[in-house]
C-alpha positions as CSV (number, residue, x, y, z in Angstrom):
1,M,-100.8,-66.1,131.3
2,R,-100.9,-62.6,129.7
3,L,-98.4,-60.0,130.8
4,G,-98.5,-56.3,130.6
5,E,-96.1,-54.7,128.2
6,P,-93.5,-53.6,130.9
7,A,-93.3,-57.1,132.4
8,A,-93.3,-58.8,128.9
9,R,-90.5,-56.4,127.8
10,I,-88.2,-57.6,130.6
11,F,-88.6,-61.3,129.7
12,F,-88.4,-60.6,125.9
13,R,-85.1,-58.8,126.4
14,D,-83.8,-61.8,128.3
15,L,-84.8,-64.1,125.4
16,L,-83.2,-61.7,122.9
17,G,-80.0,-61.7,124.9
18,A,-79.9,-65.5,124.9
19,L,-80.6,-65.8,121.1
20,R,-78.1,-63.0,120.3
21,H,-75.4,-64.9,122.3
22,A,-76.2,-68.2,120.5
23,H,-76.5,-66.8,117.0
24,G,-73.2,-65.0,117.5
25,R,-71.6,-68.4,118.1
26,G,-73.3,-70.0,115.1
27,L,-76.0,-71.9,116.9
28,L,-79.8,-71.9,116.5
29,H,-82.2,-73.0,119.3
30,C,-84.9,-74.3,116.9
31,D,-87.5,-74.8,119.6
32,V,-88.2,-71.5,121.3
33,K,-91.5,-71.7,123.2
34,P,-92.9,-70.9,126.6
35,A,-92.3,-74.5,127.9
36,N,-88.6,-73.9,127.2
37,V,-88.4,-70.7,129.2
38,R,-87.6,-70.9,132.9
39,L,-87.8,-68.2,135.5
40,Q,-84.9,-67.7,137.8
41,E,-84.4,-65.2,140.6
42,G,-83.0,-62.0,139.2
43,A,-84.0,-58.5,138.1
44,G,-87.3,-59.3,136.5
45,A,-90.7,-57.6,137.2
46,D,-91.3,-59.9,140.2
47,G,-87.6,-60.5,141.0
48,S,-87.3,-63.1,138.3
49,R,-85.7,-63.3,134.9
50,A,-86.3,-65.6,131.8
51,V,-83.7,-68.2,130.9
52,L,-83.9,-70.1,127.6
53,V,-83.5,-73.9,128.3
54,D,-83.7,-77.2,126.4
55,W,-81.1,-76.8,123.7
56,G,-81.5,-80.5,122.6
57,M,-82.7,-79.5,119.1
58,A,-80.1,-76.8,118.6
59,R,-78.2,-76.9,115.3
60,E,-75.4,-75.0,113.6
61,V,-76.4,-72.2,111.4
62,E,-74.2,-73.6,108.6
63,A,-75.6,-77.1,109.0
64,P,-76.9,-78.6,105.7
65,P,-80.7,-78.6,105.1
66,A,-82.4,-81.3,107.2
67,S,-84.5,-83.9,105.6
68,V,-86.9,-83.6,108.5
69,L,-87.3,-80.4,110.4
70,H,-88.5,-81.3,113.9
71,G,-90.0,-78.8,116.3
72,T,-93.3,-77.9,118.0
73,P,-95.6,-77.1,115.1
74,A,-97.5,-74.3,116.8
75,Y,-94.2,-72.4,117.4
76,S,-92.4,-73.4,114.2
77,S,-91.4,-70.8,111.5
78,P,-93.0,-71.2,108.1
79,E,-89.7,-72.6,106.7
80,Q,-89.5,-75.2,109.5
81,L,-93.1,-76.1,109.3
82,T,-93.1,-76.6,105.5
83,G,-89.5,-77.3,104.7
84,Y,-89.2,-74.4,102.3
85,N,-88.1,-70.8,102.4
86,S,-87.3,-67.9,100.2
87,E,-83.6,-68.8,99.9
88,H,-84.4,-72.4,98.8
89,A,-87.8,-72.0,97.2
90,W,-87.7,-75.4,95.5
91,G,-85.5,-77.4,97.9
92,R,-85.2,-78.2,101.5
93,A,-85.1,-75.3,103.9
94,K,-81.7,-74.3,105.4
95,L,-82.7,-72.8,108.7
96,G,-81.1,-69.5,109.9
97,P,-81.5,-67.0,112.7
98,P,-84.8,-65.7,111.2
99,S,-86.4,-69.0,112.2
100,D,-85.6,-68.3,115.8
101,V,-87.0,-64.7,115.4
102,W,-90.4,-66.1,114.3
103,R,-90.4,-68.3,117.3
104,V,-89.7,-65.8,120.0
105,T,-92.9,-65.8,122.1
106,L,-93.6,-62.1,122.4
107,Y,-97.1,-62.5,121.0
108,E,-98.0,-65.1,123.6
109,L,-96.5,-63.0,126.4
110,L,-98.7,-60.1,125.4
111,A,-101.8,-61.8,124.2
112,G,-101.9,-64.8,126.5
113,C,-102.5,-67.2,123.5
114,Q,-100.8,-68.4,120.4
115,P,-101.1,-66.4,117.2
116,F,-101.8,-69.5,115.1
117,P,-103.5,-72.1,117.3
118,G,-104.8,-74.3,114.5
119,G,-107.1,-77.3,115.2
120,S,-104.9,-79.6,113.1
121,R,-101.6,-79.5,111.3
122,E,-103.3,-78.7,108.1
123,G,-105.3,-75.9,109.7
124,L,-102.1,-74.6,111.3
125,V,-100.1,-74.6,108.1
126,A,-103.0,-72.7,106.3
127,A,-103.2,-70.1,109.1
128,V,-99.4,-69.6,109.2
129,L,-98.9,-69.3,105.5
130,S,-101.8,-66.9,105.1
131,R,-100.7,-64.9,108.2
132,N,-104.1,-65.3,109.6
133,Y,-103.7,-63.8,113.1
134,S,-105.1,-60.8,114.9
135,L,-103.5,-58.4,117.4
136,P,-105.3,-57.6,120.7
137,D,-106.8,-54.1,120.9
138,H,-105.0,-53.3,124.1
139,L,-101.5,-53.5,122.6
140,S,-99.5,-50.3,121.8
141,L,-98.7,-49.4,118.3
142,E,-95.0,-50.1,118.9
143,A,-95.8,-53.6,120.2
144,R,-98.0,-54.2,117.1
145,Q,-95.3,-53.1,114.7
146,L,-92.7,-55.3,116.5
147,I,-94.8,-58.4,116.4
148,D,-95.7,-57.8,112.7
149,A,-92.0,-57.4,111.8
150,M,-91.2,-60.8,113.5
151,L,-94.1,-62.7,111.8
152,Q,-93.1,-62.1,108.2
153,L,-93.4,-65.1,105.9
154,A,-90.1,-64.7,104.1
155,P,-87.0,-65.1,106.4
156,S,-85.3,-62.1,104.7
157,D,-88.3,-59.9,105.6
158,R,-88.2,-60.6,109.3
159,A,-86.5,-58.2,111.8
160,S,-83.1,-59.4,112.8
161,I,-82.0,-60.0,116.4
162,A,-79.9,-56.8,116.1
163,E,-82.9,-54.8,115.0
164,L,-85.1,-56.2,117.7
165,C,-82.4,-55.3,120.3
166,L,-82.5,-51.7,119.2
167,D,-86.3,-51.4,118.6
168,P,-88.0,-48.5,120.4
169,W,-90.4,-50.9,122.2
170,T,-87.5,-53.1,123.4
171,T,-85.5,-50.2,124.6
172,A,-88.4,-48.1,126.0
173,E,-87.0,-48.2,129.5
174,Q,-83.3,-48.7,128.9
175,P,-81.0,-49.9,126.1
176,M,-80.1,-53.5,125.7
177,P,-76.8,-54.3,127.5
178,P,-73.8,-55.2,125.3
179,E,-73.3,-58.9,124.8
180,V,-71.0,-60.6,127.3
181,G,-67.8,-61.8,125.6
182,G,-67.2,-59.0,123.2
183,G,-70.3,-59.3,121.1
184,V,-71.4,-56.1,119.4
185,V,-74.9,-55.1,118.4
186,V,-74.7,-53.0,115.2
187,G,-76.7,-49.8,115.3
188,V,-79.1,-50.6,112.5
189,G,-82.2,-49.1,114.0
190,G,-85.5,-50.5,115.0
191,V,-88.2,-52.2,112.9
192,G,-90.6,-49.4,112.4
193,A,-91.8,-47.6,109.3
194,E,-88.5,-47.3,107.4
195,R,-87.9,-51.0,107.5
196,R,-91.4,-51.7,106.4
197,R,-90.9,-49.5,103.3
198,R,-87.8,-51.7,102.5
199,L,-89.5,-55.1,102.9
200,C,-90.8,-55.3,99.4
201,G,-87.2,-55.2,98.1
202,A,-85.7,-57.6,100.6
203,V,-86.1,-60.7,98.3
204,G,-85.5,-60.7,94.5
205,G,-88.7,-60.5,92.4
206,S,-88.5,-63.9,90.8
207,R,-87.5,-65.6,94.0
208,R,-90.3,-63.9,95.9
209,A,-92.8,-64.9,93.2
210,G,-91.6,-68.5,93.4
211,L,-91.9,-68.5,97.2
212,Y,-95.4,-67.2,97.3
213,L,-96.6,-69.4,94.5
214,L,-95.3,-72.3,96.5
215,Y,-96.8,-71.1,99.7
216,G,-100.1,-70.5,97.9
217,A,-100.1,-74.1,96.7
218,L,-99.3,-75.4,100.2
219,V,-102.1,-73.3,101.7
220,G,-104.5,-74.6,99.1
221,G,-103.5,-78.2,99.7
222,A,-103.8,-77.8,103.5
223,L,-107.2,-76.2,103.2
224,L,-108.4,-78.9,100.8
225,R,-107.2,-81.7,103.1
226,Y,-108.8,-79.9,106.1
227,A,-112.1,-79.6,104.2
228,L,-112.2,-83.2,103.1
229,Y,-110.9,-85.0,106.2
230,G,-111.2,-82.5,109.0
231,E,-109.0,-83.0,112.0
232,P,-106.9,-86.2,111.9
233,A,-107.8,-88.8,114.5
234,G,-106.1,-88.5,117.8
235,R,-105.7,-84.7,117.6
């Protein structure tokens, strides 16, 4: 179901609050998706608020890299989907808060569909690593910028939870409340033009080159398998 920006903003703020609380305590959700969002009576657009549930896949931020990174593929970050990221370009991915940022379902709230549907896992991997998605024409410029900042391939390039909490789109109607329990949101600004100018320097040159060479190879392999075999049986 597609929501208007005011209604989506309310639920997005609830999800941000839940992730901010978890990340501040060293935990990652690792499976943020609409099926894991429940509505409860509260102060939402229709008297409800969003609650993030099903923490069965949660892991500590400092946990060692997993040999298998489980999760719902359509909602998985690039590093969870492939097992590689910019900090460990040639080894297993160590997940961090940016993985949950990619998985926050703002795009689906606003567009009513997934950004990378993919007919098969190979097609999905190719779409994600090539960032092959489109933004609906009805979205505001601020919403477009926010989504783009969340769907960056390199984890270091993505907006942080703190930045999302202070973004002009998120705070269009009112500021995010401070975190319960003494948590502090550092005033680092939103995710607009200034951040975008800094993205190119977020990851070192050689590391960035290695990351994109690897992702290019993964995209090529996924496309080749998709062309040769099509969708795997049973999908």
